Each structure stands twice: as structure tokens, then as C-alpha cells.
C-alpha positions in Angstrom: 255.8 64.0 160.2 256.3 60.4 160.2 258.9 59.6 162.7 261.8 57.2 161.9 264.9 56.5 163.9 266.7 58.7 161.6 264.1 61.5 161.2 265.9 63.6 163.6 268.9 63.9 160.7 266.5 66.0 159.1 266.8 68.8 161.6 268.9 71.5 163.0 271.5 69.7 165.8 273.0 71.0 168.2 276.5 70.0 170.3 276.8 66.9 167.7 280.1 67.0 167.0 280.5 68.2 163.2 284.3 67.5 162.9 285.1 63.9 162.7 288.0 63.3 160.4 286.5 60.0 158.4 282.9 59.9 158.3 283.4 56.5 157.0 284.6 55.5 160.0 282.0 57.0 161.9 279.4 55.3 160.0 281.1 52.1 160.1 281.3 52.4 164.3 277.3 53.2 164.4 276.5 50.5 162.0 278.8 48.1 164.2 276.3 49.4 167.5 273.1 48.6 165.7 274.0 45.2 165.5 275.1 45.4 169.1 272.6 43.5 171.8 270.6 46.1 173.5 271.6 47.2 177.4 268.3 47.9 178.5 264.9 45.9 177.6 261.1 47.3 176.6 259.8 45.5 179.6 262.2 47.4 182.4 261.7 50.7 180.3 258.0 50.4 180.9 258.2 49.6 184.2 260.2 52.5 185.1 257.2 54.3 183.2 255.2 53.2 185.5 256.9 53.8 188.8 257.3 57.3 187.2 253.6 57.6 186.5 253.5 56.8 190.6 256.0 59.8 191.3 253.7 62.3 189.5 250.9 61.0 191.1 252.8 61.6 194.4 252.5 58.3 195.6 256.3 58.0 195.0 259.7 59.9 195.3 262.2 60.1 192.2 266.0 60.3 193.2 268.2 60.4 190.3 272.4 60.8 190.5 275.3 59.7 189.7 278.6 60.9 187.7 278.8 64.4 185.6 280.5 62.6 183.1 282.0 59.1 183.0 285.1 58.7 182.2 287.2 55.7 180.9 290.3 56.6 183.5 287.6 56.6 186.6 285.9 53.1 185.3 286.3 50.3 187.7 283.9 48.1 190.3 285.1 50.1 192.8 283.8 53.3 191.9 280.1 52.2 190.6 280.1 50.4 193.8 280.3 53.0 196.1 278.4 55.5 194.1 275.8 52.6 194.0 276.1 52.4 198.0 275.5 56.1 198.2 272.7 56.2 195.9 270.9 53.5 198.0 271.8 55.2 201.5 270.1 58.2 200.3 267.0 56.6 199.2 266.4 54.8 202.4 266.5 58.4 204.4 264.1 59.8 201.5 262.3 56.9 201.4 261.4 57.5 205.3 261.3 62.0 204.6 259.0 61.2 202.1 256.8 58.2 203.7 256.9 56.6 199.9 259.0 54.6 198.0 261.9 55.9 195.8 262.0 55.3 192.6 266.1 54.7 192.1 267.3 56.3 188.9 271.4 56.1 187.9 273.3 58.8 185.7 275.5 55.8 184.7 276.2 53.2 182.2 275.6 55.5 179.7 276.6 59.3 180.7 279.7 60.0 179.0 279.3 63.3 176.6 278.4 67.1 177.8 277.8 69.9 175.9 279.9 72.5 176.7 279.3 75.9 177.1 282.2 76.8 173.8 283.5 74.6 171.4 286.7 75.7 171.7 289.4 75.9 174.8 292.2 78.5 174.9 295.7 77.5 177.0 298.7 79.7 176.8 298.0 80.9 174.0 297.0 77.6 172.4 293.2 76.8 170.8 292.2 73.6 170.3 288.4 71.9 170.4 287.0 71.5 173.5 286.9 68.2 175.6 283.2 66.8 175.2 283.3 63.7 177.0 285.5 60.4 177.0 282.9 58.8 173.9 283.6 61.7 172.0 287.6 63.1 172.1 290.4 63.0 174.8 290.6 65.3 177.9 294.5 65.4 177.2 295.0 69.3 175.6 296.8 68.0 172.7 295.3 68.5 168.8 295.7 64.5 168.6 293.3 63.9 171.7 290.9 66.4 171.1 289.9 65.0 167.4 286.7 63.2 167.7 287.3 59.4 167.6 284.6 56.8 166.8 286.5 54.2 168.7 285.6 55.8 171.5 281.9 55.4 170.7 282.0 51.5 171.0 284.5 51.6 173.7 281.8 53.4 175.7 279.3 51.2 174.8 281.5 48.6 176.2 281.9 49.9 179.7 278.1 50.9 179.4 277.5 47.3 179.6 279.9 46.0 181.8 279.0 48.6 184.0 275.3 47.8 183.9 276.3 44.2 183.8 277.4 44.8 187.7 274.8 47.3 188.8 272.3 44.2 188.2 274.8 42.0 190.2 275.0 44.7 193.2 271.1 45.2 193.1 269.6 41.5 192.8 272.7 39.5 194.2 271.8 40.3 198.3 274.5 43.7 198.3 271.6 45.8 198.3 269.9 44.6 201.4 268.1 46.9 203.6 270.0 45.6 206.5 273.6 46.7 204.6 272.5 49.7 203.6 270.6 50.3 206.9 274.1 49.6 208.5 276.1 51.7 206.0 273.8 54.6 207.2 274.7 54.2 210.7 278.7 54.5 210.0 278.1 57.7 208.2 276.0 59.1 210.9 278.8 57.8 213.3 281.8 59.3 211.0 280.0 62.9 210.4 281.0 66.0 212.0 276.9 66.5 212.1 275.8 62.8 213.5 274.0 64.5 216.1 271.9 66.3 214.1 271.0 63.3 212.2 270.9 61.0 214.7 267.3 61.2 215.5 266.1 60.5 212.3 268.3 57.5 211.9 266.8 56.0 215.1 263.5 56.7 213.7 264.4 54.3 210.8 265.9 52.0 213.2 262.9 51.6 215.0 261.0 51.3 212.0 263.3 48.2 210.8 262.7 46.5 213.8 259.4 47.2 214.1 259.2 45.5 210.5 261.7 42.3 212.0 259.7 41.8 215.1 256.5 41.6 212.4 258.2 38.6 210.7 259.2 40.9 207.8 263.0 40.2 206.8 264.4 39.3 203.9 264.2 35.7 204.3 260.4 35.9 204.7 260.2 38.8 202.0 263.1 38.3 199.3 262.7 41.7 197.4 263.9 43.2 200.8 267.8 41.8 199.6 266.9 43.4 196.1 266.3 46.5 194.9 265.3 48.2 191.2 268.0 50.4 189.9 267.5 52.4 186.6 270.0 53.7 184.1 270.0 57.4 182.5 271.9 59.8 180.3 271.7 62.7 178.3 270.5 62.1 174.8 273.3 63.7 173.1 275.1 61.8 170.8 272.2 61.0 168.6 273.8 58.7 166.0 274.7 56.6 169.1 271.3 56.6 170.3 269.5 55.8 166.9 271.9 53.0 166.6 270.4 51.5 170.0 267.1 51.7 169.3 264.8 49.0 168.7 262.0 48.0 167.7 260.0 45.7 170.3 259.1 42.8 168.5 259.0 40.3 171.9 255.5 42.2 173.1 254.2 42.2 169.8 254.1 46.4 170.5 256.1 46.8 167.3 257.0 50.4 169.4 260.1 51.9 169.4 262.9 52.0 172.2 266.4 53.1 172.7 268.0 50.7 174.5 271.1 52.6 175.6 269.4 53.5 178.8 266.2 53.1 180.9 265.6 57.3 180.7 266.9 60.1 178.6 266.9 63.5 179.2 267.0 66.4 176.7 269.6 69.1 177.9 269.2 72.7 178.3 271.1 73.3 175.7 269.3 71.2 173.2 265.5 71.6 174.0 264.7 73.7 170.8 261.0 72.3 169.8 261.9 71.8 166.5 265.7 70.6 166.5 266.9 67.5 166.6 267.2 66.0 169.8 263.5 66.8 170.4 262.6 64.8 167.2 264.4 62.0 168.1 263.0 61.8 171.8 259.5 62.1 170.6 259.6 58.8 168.8 261.0 56.3 171.6 258.7 54.9 174.3 261.4 55.5 176.8 260.8 58.4 179.9 261.9 61.4 179.0 263.5 64.2 181.2 263.9 68.0 180.0 266.3 70.1 181.7 264.1 73.6 182.3 266.4 76.4 183.0 266.5 80.1 182.7 265.2 81.5 179.2 262.8 78.9 179.1 259.3 80.7 178.2 255.9 79.2 179.0 254.6 78.8 175.6 257.6 77.2 174.4 257.8 74.5 177.7 253.7 73.7 176.5 254.8 73.6 172.7 257.9 70.6 173.8 255.2 68.9 175.7 252.6 68.7 173.1 255.4 67.1 170.9 257.2 64.6 173.4 253.7 63.5 174.8 250.5 64.3 172.9 248.8 61.8 174.7 249.7 62.8 178.2 250.9 59.5 179.6 251.4 59.5 183.3 255.6 58.8 183.7 256.7 60.0 180.1 257.8 63.5 181.6 260.2 64.7 184.1 261.1 68.5 184.2 263.7 68.6 185.6 264.3 72.7 187.1 267.8 74.0 187.3 267.6 77.7 188.2 269.9 78.0 190.8 269.4 79.1 194.5 268.8 82.6 194.0 266.1 82.1 190.7 264.2 79.2 191.6 261.5 80.9 192.6 260.9 83.5 189.7 261.6 80.7 187.3 260.0 77.8 188.5 257.0 79.6 189.6 255.2 80.2 186.1 256.2 76.8 184.2 254.4 75.1 187.2 251.7 77.4 187.2 251.0 77.0 183.6 251.6 73.0 183.5 249.0 72.4 186.3 247.0 75.0 184.1 246.9 72.9 180.9 245.9 69.9 183.1 249.3 67.8 181.4 251.0 65.4 183.8 254.6 65.5 184.6 257.0 64.5 187.3 258.9 68.0 188.7 262.2 66.9 189.8 265.0 69.8 191.0 268.8 69.6 189.5 269.9 72.2 192.1 273.6 71.5 190.6 273.9 73.3 187.4 272.5 76.8 188.3 274.6 76.9 191.5 278.3 76.3 189.8 280.5 79.5 190.8 284.5 79.8 189.9 287.4 80.6 192.4 289.6 82.5 191.9 292.2 80.1 191.6 290.0 78.8 188.2 288.3 75.7 190.0 284.5 75.4 188.8 282.7 74.5 192.6 279.3 74.6 193.7 278.3 75.5 197.3 276.7 73.0 199.8 274.3 75.1 201.3 273.3 76.9 197.7 272.5 73.2 196.5 270.1 72.5 199.6 268.8 76.4 199.2 267.6 75.2 195.7 265.7 72.1 196.8 264.7 74.0 199.9 263.1 76.8 197.5 261.7 73.9 194.7 259.9 71.9 197.0 257.9 75.3 198.9 257.5 76.5 195.1 255.9 73.5 193.8 253.5 73.1 197.4 252.4 76.5 196.9 251.3 76.0 193.2 249.6 73.2 194.0 251.8 70.8 192.6 253.9 67.5 193.2 257.9 68.1 194.5 258.4 64.8 192.6 262.1 63.8 192.9 266.0 65.6 193.0 268.8 65.2 190.4 272.2 65.1 191.7 275.9 64.9 190.3 277.7 62.9 192.8 280.3 60.4 193.7 281.1 57.7 195.5 284.5 58.8 195.7 286.2 61.2 198.4 286.5 63.9 196.2 286.8 67.9 196.9 284.8 69.7 194.2 282.1 70.9 195.8 282.7 73.1 198.7 281.1 73.4 202.3 278.9 70.6 204.4 279.6 69.3 207.4 283.1 68.5 206.4 283.8 72.0 205.7 285.6 71.9 202.5 286.8 74.9 201.7 288.5 76.9 198.5 291.8 76.1 199.4 290.7 72.0 199.4 289.7 71.7 196.2 293.2 70.9 194.5 293.6 68.4 197.2 291.1 65.6 195.2 289.8 67.2 192.4 289.3 64.4 190.1 286.0 65.4 187.7 286.6 65.5 184.2 283.5 68.4 183.7 281.4 69.8 186.2 281.8 69.4 189.9 280.4 66.6 192.1 279.1 66.0 195.4 281.4 63.2 197.2 279.5 60.8 199.0 279.4 62.4 202.5 278.2 65.4 201.1 275.7 63.6 199.2 274.2 61.7 202.0 274.1 64.8 204.2 272.1 66.1 201.2 269.6 63.5 201.9 269.2 63.7 205.7 268.7 67.6 205.3 266.1 67.1 202.6 264.1 64.3 204.2 264.0 67.1 207.3 262.7 69.0 204.9 260.1 66.4 203.7 259.3 65.6 207.0 258.3 69.4 208.1 256.1 69.6 205.3 254.2 66.5 205.7 253.6 68.1 208.9 252.7 71.3 208.5 250.0 69.7 206.1 249.0 67.2 209.1 248.4 70.6 211.2 246.4 72.4 208.7 244.1 69.3 208.1 243.5 69.3 211.7 242.8 72.5 212.3 240.1 72.8 209.0 238.8 69.7 210.4 
């Protein structure tokens, strides 16, 4: 079947609202978006794909992180800056741990909509449509707020453009220089209740930077040290929005189609059916595509999806994001990794340790224990190493804000603390301190794996 930007409309589509009260207004909003400037460019998308190809080959490491669901209410330059700041600190720590460059991809500038487990929500005997994200409806529990509103698509596009503008300014204007990021990281070590645990690794990073300076490698001599590449990503959920921002690349003469809403898109665990709309749309755009892989995904189904999304086995095209939970990662991931390796396909393996570790407290708050998150990442690394595959990256829902949404960590956030700063519009996020703490602990695991491999090599020699 020939692909076009709207061929997805002939397929079954899950988790796309069907209850817009004014379809003409929806069509008008999508038409307006189709005439709006692209948010990203084909060359940037291709560069990210090349970087992800290096991740697949074990030559780089992927760090993907940001908000569970962006909101209109929390949009501010400070919040964007703080999240980017944490992401950059994590990247420095993971660069040391992996001894590889880190590809930095934000869950931002478009991560608004979320598929929900139930289409409705009931409070005090009143049932209304579920909140689906600020680009669809409002969070207030009223019939008016929960009605899908096409104007929210326009507003989410405008906010995405503003967010991307700030990210470009912060990442290219000197704010994200290696010296600055290093100072922020040392500040975290000083503040952390477990700072002594991380001090040794922080000191080694400091020594490495001092050595570079002694060799004349500084931001002044190497301007790239004052700049970083940060790419954007979101779940390709609202396909009308994605279609409206899909453009043919005329500048290079390739004539290929790119979804210019983000550099990278992913297909969620609930929308990955091989013959449905979301896979159909994503197969035709050149963007790198992620796919969540969780309980219930069979080997044959995964291989069929890979055939559809990446028939030419292009390196960097596909990132498989495992989300099995701390207790299920070995049983769930191993057969998939084994089958993909046996098939000879080229993929990036990444770990989302958030969604499989969500629980609900007695007080009604959804939360995620930090120790379960870390356990899943460690299990992910061990399983893939055992199967002869590359553990390529991690994918976190996180924020730079000082929220109390995930329990545990060095801050020892307890269930009773959740209500103090629980601000998420959807699922619980790591706060900045917890995210950076996990980066140190994952780096520690990566160092241990390297040292074990080196020891085995020396014994074999």
C-alpha cells in the first residue's frame, strides 16, 4: 500500500479523541498547523538518526528524559532551563560511566497528550471523560474542561515553538558549557545526603577535565565545549497534529517526508498494533522512531512491526524502549532481545524504568519507588549483556522542579511527603536530585560492567 501523510486515516486508530464537538473547527485547526513553520528541520532529524546509529553500534549512549506530560500551566523559561540543566548534568555523569558520547533527547516541545487506561473518570458519582493532556482537554473536573478543544492544538504548537527556541538558546549560547555543567554537578554532590558516595566519581570527572585543560582543550580553544546538541521527542499520539506538521524535504532534493513536530517520535505501548494507524503513520516519515515494548508484546509481533517500520534495516531508525518493571525485566526482555539479535536487525535498546514501576498508595497518589527504577535499569543492562546485545540508553520521566512524586532516593521521600509538592498532570516524575542520583548509580553500574569485561579479556589473554 502506498504511504501518504494521511493514509493512517484508513486504519483503526486507538486513543485519538472521537468526541470533538465541532469537526469543522478541528479541520480548521489542522489546516492552520499545516500552514505553520516547521519546528525542526530535515538535516537535524538526519543528524540525530546518525547519532542513534552510533548508539546501536555501541559507540554512544542515549539519554532521553523530560516531562511525563507538558502543561500550559507549568510552562516557563525557568522550568525549561531547570529540566535542561538536570539533563545536561546527567549526560556528563553518564559520559564518564559509559566512556562514550551521550546523545541527549528531551521529552519536550510537544509531549502533551497521553493515552489513558480508561476513557472516563468518576469522582463522587460523577463520570466525565478522562483528562488526556493539555493539547486535547483540560484538567478541571467539569464537562466544559473535559471537552476536546481544537484550539488547544494551536496553543500546544505555539508553546512547543517557544520551548524549542529556549532550548536552542540555552544549548548553543554558552549556558550549557562543560564548565558550567561540571560546577552544577559538584553542587549536587555537596548537597546530596549521599554526597560522599558520589564524590569519588565526581573527583575523577574533575581530574579528567583538569587534564583536558592542561592539554589546552578549553571552551576557548574548542568552541564546541560551550555548546551541546539537544534533540526533541514526543509520543506520536494525535496523528492529525503530526500529519499537519509533516513536510516533504525539498531543500536537499530528497523529496522524503519528515514529521517536523519533533526530531524523534515514539509509538506507545497501547498504540503499537502493526495494522493500525500509529504504525502506519510512522512508517512513512524519516524521523527516528521509538517503540515501547512491555508485557504482552510477542516476538513475532515485534519482528513484524520492525519489518513495517524499518524494512531496509537503517541504523538509527528504530529505538526499542523496554518497560517491563523491576520484577519483569528479565522474563520480558530476554526473549525479545534474543529474537532481534537472531534476526540480524539493527536497533537501539533503551530502558524506560518508569511505567512498569508505578503503584498507588493508600492515600490515592500514584508514585514510583526510586529503588525499583534503579533495579530495572540494572536488570536491563544485565539481560542485554547476557544476550550479546548493546544496552544503549535510558528514558526517564523527570523534571528540574523540586517535586515530591517518586518515593525514596537520597532525599528519602516517603508516602507521607507526596502531598507536599505533587504537581504532575499525569504520572509521577523524578525530581532533579533523584534523576541525577540515578545517573551516578547507573554510571557506577556501567563502570562495573566495563571493568568486568576488561578483567575477562585479560584472563582470556
